[in-house]
N, C-alpha and C positions, 0 to 999 in steps of 0.2 A: 493494373498496377498492384503489386503485392502489398498487403497490410502488415505492419510490424507488430510485434508483441506489445510494444509500448502503446500503440494505437488501440489494440484490442482492450488493454487494461484501462486506458483512459476512457474509452467508450463505455465499458462496463461500469466504471466509477460514476459516470454521468447518469447511467440508467438505474442506479439504486443498488441496494444491498443484495437483492435476489440475483442480479446479474453478476455481482462480485462473487457471490457464493458459487456460481456456476463455473468460474474460471480458476478457482484455487483448489488445491488438494482437499478433498472432503475430510480427511483426517486432521488437517490443520484447522479447519473451521469448526470442527466438532468441539474443540476445547477452547474456543475463543468466543467472546461476546461480540457477535457480528455487528450489532447496531452501533456500538461505540468504537471498538478497537480496529476492526477490519478495515473500514474506510480510511482511517488515519494511517494505518500501517501501509496500505496501498499508496496513499499520497506520498508517504515518506519514500517508498520504493521508487515511485516515479521521479521524485526529486533526485534520488541517487543515480538515476539513469538518464538524466538530461544529456542531450548530445554534446553540449559544450561543458567540458570539465570545470571551467571557471565558475559555472553557475551551480555546480553540485555542492551539497553540504560537506563540510569536513567531518572526520570521524567523531570529533568532540560534539558537534552539532547533532549527528546521528544518535550518538549515545544519549545525549540529553533528551532527545525526542523519544527514544525507546524507554528511558526511565520514566518519563511522564506517562507513556502508555501503560507501563507496568503498574503505576500507582492507580490508574483508572480501574484496573482489574482487582485491586485490593479492596 
């Protein structure tokens, strides 16, 4: 049975930061604080790709989450 991209990302998230770093573009991770921001960004992306659209966050919720992540970097 084929594995979905969502399943690959979920598995990497469960296996820690090194696994996450292996599945994203290295240029993206080079400029990001892996230990704090990357897992949260991945979790947000998983929420945005939930199979049932009714369970996905709206754009205001996504923006709010991204702003919180941005303040983490500051």
